[in-house]
C-alpha positions as CSV (number, residue, x, y, z in Angstrom):
1,M,28.9,-78.7,40.7
2,T,31.9,-77.5,42.7
3,Y,31.3,-73.8,42.7
4,H,30.9,-72.2,46.2
5,P,28.6,-69.3,46.0
6,K,29.0,-66.1,48.0
7,S,25.4,-64.8,47.4
8,D,22.5,-66.0,49.4
9,F,20.3,-66.5,46.3
10,I,22.7,-68.8,44.4
11,A,23.4,-70.7,47.7
12,I,19.8,-71.3,48.2
13,M,19.2,-72.3,44.6
14,M,22.0,-74.9,44.7
15,E,21.2,-76.2,48.2
16,R,17.4,-76.7,47.6
17,G,17.8,-78.2,44.1
18,F,16.6,-75.3,41.9
19,L,19.6,-75.1,39.7
20,A,20.1,-76.9,36.4
21,D,22.6,-74.5,34.6
22,C,23.9,-71.0,34.6
23,T,25.7,-69.0,31.8
24,D,28.3,-67.6,34.2
25,Y,28.1,-68.7,37.9
26,Q,30.9,-66.4,39.1
27,G,29.8,-63.4,37.2
28,L,26.2,-63.7,38.4
29,D,27.2,-64.5,41.9
30,E,29.4,-61.4,42.1
31,A,26.7,-59.2,40.7
32,L,24.2,-60.4,43.3
33,V,26.7,-59.8,46.1
34,S,27.4,-56.2,44.8
35,G,23.9,-54.9,45.4
36,T,20.2,-55.4,44.5
37,Q,19.7,-57.0,41.1
38,T,16.6,-57.3,38.9
39,A,15.6,-60.7,37.4
40,Y,12.7,-61.9,35.3
41,I,10.8,-65.0,34.2
42,G,8.3,-64.8,31.3
43,Y,4.9,-66.4,31.3
44,D,2.8,-66.7,28.1
45,A,-0.9,-66.3,28.8
46,T,-2.1,-69.6,27.3
47,A,-4.5,-70.4,30.1
48,Q,-6.7,-68.7,32.7
49,S,-4.5,-70.0,35.5
50,L,-0.9,-71.0,36.2
51,H,-0.5,-74.7,37.2
52,V,1.7,-76.6,39.6
53,G,4.3,-77.0,36.7
54,H,4.9,-73.2,37.1
55,L,5.3,-73.4,40.8
56,L,9.0,-74.2,40.8
57,N,9.9,-71.0,38.9
58,I,7.5,-68.9,41.0
59,M,9.4,-70.2,44.1
60,M,12.6,-69.0,42.5
61,L,11.2,-65.5,42.2
62,R,10.0,-65.7,45.8
63,W,13.5,-66.6,47.0
64,L,15.0,-63.9,44.8
65,Q,12.9,-61.3,46.6
66,K,13.5,-62.8,50.0
67,T,17.3,-62.5,49.4
68,G,16.9,-58.8,48.7
69,H,16.6,-58.6,44.9
70,R,13.8,-57.5,42.6
71,P,11.7,-59.9,40.6
72,I,9.8,-59.1,37.4
73,T,6.9,-61.3,36.3
74,L,6.7,-60.7,32.5
75,M,3.3,-61.4,31.0
76,G,3.5,-62.5,27.4
77,G,0.7,-60.3,26.0
78,G,2.8,-60.0,22.8
79,T,4.5,-63.4,22.5
80,T,1.3,-65.3,23.3
81,K,0.1,-64.1,19.9
82,V,2.9,-66.1,18.3
83,G,3.4,-69.2,20.5
84,D,6.5,-70.8,21.9
85,P,7.4,-73.9,19.9
86,S,9.9,-75.3,22.5
87,F,9.6,-79.0,22.6
88,R,6.1,-79.1,21.2
89,S,5.0,-81.5,18.6
90,D,2.4,-79.1,17.1
91,E,1.6,-75.4,16.8
92,R,-0.1,-73.7,19.7
93,P,-3.7,-72.5,18.9
94,L,-3.7,-68.7,18.4
95,L,-5.7,-66.7,21.0
96,G,-7.4,-63.4,20.5
97,P,-6.6,-60.2,22.5
98,E,-9.7,-60.6,24.8
99,Q,-8.8,-64.2,25.7
100,I,-5.1,-63.2,26.3
101,D,-6.1,-60.3,28.6
102,A,-8.5,-62.6,30.6
103,N,-5.8,-65.2,31.0
104,I,-3.3,-62.5,32.2
105,A,-5.8,-61.3,34.8
106,G,-6.2,-64.9,36.1
107,M,-2.5,-65.5,36.3
108,Q,-1.8,-62.2,38.1
109,K,-4.0,-63.4,41.0
110,V,-1.6,-66.2,41.7
111,F,1.6,-64.1,41.5
112,A,0.2,-61.8,44.2
113,K,0.1,-64.7,46.6
114,Y,3.9,-65.4,46.4
115,L,5.4,-62.0,45.6
116,D,5.2,-58.5,47.1
117,Y,4.4,-56.0,44.4
118,G,4.7,-52.3,45.2
119,E,6.7,-49.2,44.5
120,T,10.0,-50.9,45.3
121,G,8.8,-54.5,45.2
122,A,8.2,-57.0,42.4
123,M,7.1,-55.6,39.0
124,M,4.4,-57.1,36.8
125,L,5.1,-56.1,33.1
126,N,3.6,-57.0,29.8
127,N,5.8,-57.5,26.7
128,A,2.9,-56.1,24.5
129,E,4.2,-52.8,25.9
130,W,7.2,-53.0,23.4
131,L,6.2,-55.7,21.0
132,D,2.8,-54.5,19.8
133,G,4.1,-51.3,18.2
134,L,7.1,-52.7,16.5
135,N,7.9,-51.6,12.9
136,Y,8.7,-54.8,11.0
137,L,11.3,-53.4,8.6
138,E,13.1,-51.6,11.4
139,F,13.0,-54.7,13.6
140,L,14.5,-56.8,10.8
141,R,17.2,-54.3,10.1
142,D,18.1,-53.5,13.8
143,I,17.4,-56.9,15.6
144,G,17.0,-59.6,12.9
145,R,20.5,-59.1,11.5
146,H,22.0,-60.3,14.8
147,F,20.5,-63.8,14.4
148,S,22.0,-66.7,12.5
149,V,19.4,-69.1,11.0
150,N,22.0,-71.9,11.1
151,R,22.5,-71.4,14.9
152,M,18.7,-71.1,15.5
153,L,18.2,-74.4,13.7
154,S,20.8,-76.0,15.9
155,F,18.8,-75.4,19.1
156,E,17.3,-78.6,20.5
157,S,13.8,-77.2,20.8
158,V,13.7,-76.5,17.1
159,K,15.9,-79.4,16.0
160,S,13.8,-82.0,17.7
161,R,10.7,-80.8,15.9
162,L,12.4,-80.8,12.5
163,D,14.0,-84.2,13.1
164,R,10.5,-85.6,13.5
165,E,9.6,-84.0,10.2
166,Q,6.9,-81.9,11.9
167,S,6.0,-78.5,10.5
168,L,7.5,-75.4,12.2
169,S,5.8,-72.3,11.0
170,F,7.6,-69.0,10.3
171,L,5.5,-67.4,13.0
172,E,6.7,-69.8,15.6
173,F,10.3,-69.6,14.4
174,N,10.2,-65.9,15.2
175,Y,9.3,-66.6,18.8
176,M,12.8,-67.0,19.9
177,I,13.8,-63.6,18.4
178,L,10.9,-61.9,20.2
179,Q,11.9,-63.6,23.6
180,A,15.5,-62.5,23.1
181,Y,14.2,-59.0,22.4
182,D,12.3,-59.1,25.6
183,F,15.5,-59.5,27.6
184,L,17.2,-56.6,25.7
185,E,14.2,-54.3,26.4
186,L,14.0,-55.3,30.1
187,N,17.7,-54.6,30.4
188,R,17.4,-51.3,28.6
189,R,14.3,-50.1,30.5
190,Y,14.6,-51.7,33.9
191,G,18.2,-52.7,34.3
192,C,17.3,-56.4,34.4
193,V,20.4,-58.5,34.4
194,L,19.1,-62.1,34.9
195,Q,16.5,-64.3,33.0
196,M,15.4,-67.5,34.7
197,G,13.3,-70.3,33.3
198,G,13.1,-74.1,32.8
199,S,16.0,-75.9,31.2
200,D,13.9,-76.1,28.0
201,Q,14.3,-72.3,27.7
202,W,18.1,-72.4,27.6
203,G,18.4,-71.6,23.9
204,N,16.0,-68.7,24.1
205,I,17.8,-67.3,27.2
206,V,21.2,-67.5,25.5
207,N,19.8,-65.7,22.4
208,G,18.7,-62.8,24.7
209,I,22.1,-62.6,26.3
210,D,23.9,-62.5,23.0
211,L,21.6,-60.0,21.5
212,T,21.9,-57.6,24.5
213,R,25.7,-57.9,24.4
214,R,25.7,-57.1,20.6
215,V,23.2,-54.2,20.8
216,L,23.9,-52.6,24.2
217,D,27.3,-54.2,25.1
218,H,25.9,-55.1,28.6
219,E,26.8,-58.2,30.5
220,I,23.7,-60.2,31.6
221,F,23.1,-63.7,32.8
222,G,20.8,-66.7,32.4
223,L,19.9,-69.4,35.0
224,T,17.8,-72.5,34.4
225,S,15.9,-74.9,36.7
226,P,15.5,-78.6,36.0
227,L,12.3,-79.9,34.2
228,L,10.8,-81.9,37.0
229,T,9.3,-85.3,36.8
230,T,8.0,-87.3,39.7
231,S,9.9,-90.3,40.9
232,D,7.5,-92.5,38.9
233,G,8.2,-90.6,35.7
234,R,5.1,-88.4,35.4
235,K,5.4,-84.8,34.4
236,M,5.1,-82.5,37.4
237,G,1.8,-80.6,37.6
238,K,-0.4,-83.2,36.0
239,S,-2.7,-85.7,37.7
240,Q,-5.1,-88.3,36.3
241,G,-7.8,-85.6,36.4
242,G,-5.7,-83.1,34.4
243,A,-3.6,-80.0,35.3
244,I,-3.3,-79.0,39.0
245,W,-4.4,-75.3,38.7
246,L,-3.3,-72.7,41.2
247,N,-6.5,-70.5,40.9
248,D,-9.0,-71.7,43.5
249,E,-11.9,-71.0,41.0
250,M,-10.4,-73.8,38.8
251,L,-9.3,-76.2,41.6
252,S,-10.5,-76.2,45.2
253,P,-7.9,-75.8,48.0
254,Y,-8.9,-79.2,49.2
255,E,-8.1,-80.9,45.8
256,F,-4.8,-78.9,45.7
257,W,-3.9,-80.1,49.3
258,Q,-4.8,-83.6,48.3
259,F,-2.5,-83.5,45.3
260,W,0.5,-82.8,47.6
261,R,-0.8,-85.4,50.2
262,N,-0.7,-88.0,47.5
263,T,3.1,-87.4,46.7
264,T,5.0,-90.6,46.3
265,D,7.3,-91.5,49.2
266,A,10.5,-91.0,47.2
267,D,9.6,-87.3,46.3
268,V,8.7,-86.0,49.8
269,G,12.2,-84.6,50.7
270,R,12.8,-83.1,47.3
271,F,9.4,-81.5,47.0
272,L,9.7,-80.0,50.6
273,K,12.9,-78.3,49.6
274,L,11.5,-77.0,46.3
275,Y,8.0,-76.0,47.2
276,T,8.2,-75.0,50.9
277,E,10.4,-72.7,53.0
278,L,11.2,-75.2,55.7
279,P,14.9,-75.5,56.6
280,V,16.7,-77.9,54.4
281,A,17.7,-80.1,57.4
282,E,14.0,-80.5,58.3
283,C,13.1,-81.3,54.7
284,D,15.9,-84.0,54.7
285,R,14.6,-85.4,58.1
286,L,11.0,-85.7,56.8
287,G,12.1,-87.1,53.5
288,A,14.1,-89.8,55.2
289,L,11.1,-91.1,57.3
290,Q,10.2,-94.8,56.5
291,G,7.0,-96.8,56.4
292,S,3.8,-95.1,57.6
293,E,5.9,-92.4,59.3
294,I,6.5,-90.8,55.8
295,N,2.8,-89.8,55.9
296,E,3.7,-87.1,58.5
297,G,6.1,-85.6,55.9
298,K,3.3,-85.7,53.2
299,I,0.8,-83.9,55.5
300,I,3.4,-81.3,56.4
301,L,4.2,-80.8,52.6
302,A,0.5,-80.5,51.8
303,N,-0.1,-78.0,54.6
304,E,3.0,-75.8,53.8
305,V,2.3,-75.6,50.1
306,T,-1.4,-74.9,50.5
307,T,-0.7,-72.3,53.1
308,L,1.6,-70.4,50.7
309,L,-1.1,-70.3,48.0
310,H,-4.4,-70.4,49.8
311,G,-3.6,-69.4,53.4
312,A,-3.3,-71.2,56.7
313,E,-7.1,-71.5,57.2
314,A,-7.6,-73.3,53.8
315,A,-4.8,-75.7,54.6
316,K,-6.3,-76.5,58.0
317,A,-9.7,-77.0,56.6
318,A,-8.3,-79.3,53.9
319,E,-6.5,-81.4,56.4
320,A,-9.6,-81.6,58.7
321,T,-11.7,-82.7,55.7
322,A,-9.1,-85.3,54.7
323,R,-9.1,-86.8,58.3
324,E,-12.9,-86.8,58.3
325,V,-13.0,-88.6,54.9
326,F,-10.2,-91.0,55.2
327,E,-9.8,-91.8,58.9
328,K,-13.4,-91.6,60.1
329,G,-15.2,-92.5,56.8
330,G,-17.2,-89.2,57.1
331,V,-18.2,-86.7,54.6
332,G,-16.1,-83.6,55.3
333,D,-17.0,-80.0,54.7
334,D,-14.5,-79.1,52.1
335,L,-15.0,-81.8,49.5
336,P,-15.7,-80.8,45.8
337,T,-19.4,-80.5,45.6
338,L,-21.9,-81.1,42.8
339,S,-25.3,-79.4,43.3
340,L,-28.2,-80.7,41.2
341,S,-31.6,-79.2,41.0
342,A,-34.8,-81.1,41.1
343,A,-35.5,-80.0,37.5
344,E,-32.1,-81.4,36.4
345,L,-32.8,-84.7,38.1
346,G,-36.3,-85.0,36.7
347,G,-37.5,-88.6,37.1
348,G,-33.9,-89.6,37.8
349,M,-30.3,-89.3,36.6
350,S,-28.0,-92.2,36.1
351,I,-25.2,-92.7,38.6
352,V,-22.9,-92.8,35.6
353,Q,-23.9,-89.3,34.5
354,I,-23.5,-88.0,38.1
355,I,-20.0,-89.5,38.3
356,V,-19.0,-87.7,35.2
357,K,-20.7,-84.4,36.3
358,S,-18.9,-84.6,39.6
359,G,-15.5,-84.8,37.9
360,L,-14.6,-88.2,39.1
361,A,-14.6,-89.6,35.6
362,K,-14.0,-87.9,32.2
363,S,-16.6,-89.9,30.3
364,G,-19.5,-92.3,30.7
365,K,-17.3,-95.1,29.5
366,E,-14.6,-94.3,32.1
367,A,-17.3,-94.1,34.8
368,K,-18.8,-97.5,33.8
369,R,-15.2,-99.0,33.9
370,L,-14.7,-97.5,37.3
371,I,-17.8,-99.3,38.6
372,S,-17.1,-102.6,36.8
373,E,-13.6,-102.7,38.3
374,N,-14.9,-102.1,41.8
375,G,-13.3,-98.6,42.0
376,A,-16.5,-96.7,42.8
377,R,-18.1,-96.2,46.2
378,L,-21.4,-94.7,47.2
379,N,-21.4,-93.4,50.9
380,D,-18.3,-95.6,51.4
381,A,-20.1,-98.8,50.2
382,P,-19.1,-100.5,47.0
383,L,-21.1,-99.2,44.0
384,T,-21.8,-102.1,41.6
385,D,-24.9,-101.1,39.7
386,A,-24.0,-98.9,36.7
387,G,-27.7,-98.6,36.0
388,L,-28.6,-97.0,39.3
389,M,-30.9,-93.9,39.0
390,I,-30.7,-91.0,41.5
391,D,-33.7,-88.9,42.0
392,A,-34.5,-85.9,44.3
393,A,-35.6,-88.2,47.1
394,A,-32.3,-90.1,47.0
395,L,-30.6,-86.7,47.6
396,A,-32.7,-85.8,50.6
397,S,-29.3,-85.8,52.4
398,P,-26.1,-85.4,50.4
399,I,-24.3,-88.5,49.1
400,K,-20.6,-89.1,48.9
401,L,-19.1,-90.6,45.8
402,S,-15.5,-92.0,45.7
403,A,-13.3,-93.1,42.9
404,G,-10.6,-95.3,44.4
405,K,-9.3,-94.4,47.8
406,K,-8.2,-90.8,47.2
407,R,-10.8,-88.9,45.1
408,H,-14.2,-88.0,46.5
409,A,-17.1,-85.7,45.7
410,L,-20.3,-84.7,47.4
411,V,-23.6,-84.6,45.5
412,Q,-26.4,-82.6,46.9
413,L,-29.8,-81.3,46.0
414,D,-29.6,-77.6,45.0
415,G,-32.0,-75.5,47.0
């Protein structure tokens, strides 16, 4: 990439590693220099929370606003009813209107932490506004005629599914037309000139640009970010325990902090540039630390990312709990906690059941394997008896369970 940008936004995107591709670097750059521009990213409401995999694009919207432009977070109240087939091996389960609305409400809580919404600030829109009332015949005549099936079949997101001889329903095939129509409507209604997204969305973004040029004869742009994997090849945003959710009701600030603290050495510098607002030179300095010194960079990364989402106090509490647990072998105030009533415990509950209930293992089989392979600890001592029973007397004071060196939970008597 040899292009030298004039706009602050493109410069930051390139310098910090956000940029995979752009439909017209110079045209977009000149538009951004000429005045305030509006850009959007779309989010289908498939879960009650966004997860760490979405955070890269949320940071792009945040930088867009910080450099003087206007972000739109577009909720897919309409498109979620269809489901994006991009690079999926199966059809997404269809959700009802109540579930979609509940998911949107959960996602909106996260955006409000990163973006400033207000009269002249960021906008939260829902594509159900223009998709729900579409007349099918008019839509086919006015919009469908601009799409070539031959071209749509050539997009990698569709082609890869067909090459594997996996079914692609007509419903899903329409998704890319609806997403293209979103860009057209956002340009027509709100003057939006830029769609951003992960590089898997390239085909959908280009469709929207072509449609808007054909229907409105307006010049608009697309910009994509890389699909991140960690240095050891894992998809960003997933852990052994599942998705790293951004809503604190679904994942505690401590567990969120711990995810970032456990970053592999090779990823520290890159993640600091993408997920924090520290100066690039400081990110590079911390990322270049060697040996045990790299832990300083990991703690700064965890604190900075957690502060942005959950606030400085939550980040401080998480770091204090981690020090208590790891350095002093203590319990810590902020650990994930399982509360069991005397009635639930009855005459005693097996330690295997408790490990599963605490979230340290997904199944009894996994919990037993953890114990047999010496990966489980009870109050920092090796746990070797898979048949151990825990009753109310055993929980007279809370117990600490550990799975490996980095995952812990408190178990206490309720009431």
